[in-house]
Each structure stands twice: as C-alpha cells, then as structure tokens.
N, C-alpha and C positions, 0 to 999 in steps of 0.2 A: 646558540638555538641546538632545540633537542634533538635525539639523533634515535628515529625508531627501525627495525629492523624487520623481513621481511625472507620468507621461507618462498623456492623455486624451486623447482624444476628440473635436476641437472640437465634436460636435453633443452629449454629454455637457456638455462645457465652458458651451456657454450653457443648455441646461438648470440644472447650480446657477446658473450666474450669475440667475439669475428664479426661483433659494429664495434670497439672497442669506441672508433671517437666523438659517437655519443655522448653526453652526459648522462646517465640513465638514474641520477641523483634528483638531475633536472626535472627529468620527463616525469617521475613518479609525485613530487611534488604540484606542477606544473594539473596531472588528473586529478590527487587531490582537493588540492584549489575549486578545479572543478564541478566536483562531485560535489563539493560544502556548502556548493554557489548556485546549485541545481536546488539540493535541500534546503539551504533555508532561504527558496524564492519558491516554492515547494508551502513551506509553511507562512508566506507571507500569504498565500495565494488563501491556501487554510483558513485564514483568519481574518479576510478579507471574506469567502462565505462565508463564514459563524455568524462577520454582522449585518452580510445579506441576508442571513437568512430572521433571525433576530428583527432587522427592517421589516420584510415580509409579512412577517407573525402578527408584528406590534399594530401596521398597516390590516390586516386581516380583524385582529380584534377591534379597532378603532372605526371599520363599516360593523362590524356585528354587534357595537354596540348601537352602531347608527340602523343596523334594519329594529333593535331594538324599538330604539327611541322615533324613529321615525314609519318605520317599512306599514304596508297597508295607506298611508294620506296621500292624498294627491300633492302632485306638486305644488299646487298653489296654497294649500294650509300648510306649508313645509314652507313658501320662500315667507311668508306670510308670522310665521312661527320665528323666524331668522330675527327678518323686523324687526316684530314688537320687541324679541328679548334682543335687538344689539340699542333702541331706542329709546328706554329706559332706563 
C-alpha cells in the first residue's frame, strides 16, 4: 500500500496526541475516499448534463427544421402531407 505524508501545525498535533486512541490514518483514509467519491459523482453528473444539453440542442434543431418545412401551413395541410408521404 502506498504511503503519503501531510504536514500539520504543532497545536493540531498535540490535540491529536491527546486523542491517541483514534486511528488517525484510518480517519484520513476515510475522508480521502469520501472526497474522491463526491468528485467522481460530480463528474458523472456533469457528463449527464452534457448529454442532456446535446439532446436538447438536437431537439431544438429538429423543431427548427420542422418549422422551416411546415411553418405557416394549416394543420390539415401538414397532416395531409404526412399521410401522403407515408402511403406512397
């Protein structure tokens, strides 16, 4: 298992020594794991947001294309065009 070192001030070290029954290595290890998990979760959420934004952008483009093709027509005309395309 790899080893890391940290620096703390004397006052904190004295307080830790007074609580010598606590396994400080384990406390630090758990906190590091917690922070890593939180950061990984943030990354996953950011990835989902990027995917959602792409889907929204794609839908917006399709909506704009639809408007360009069918904008200004009556709904009956649009439905008739769709039916004619599907029955050919």
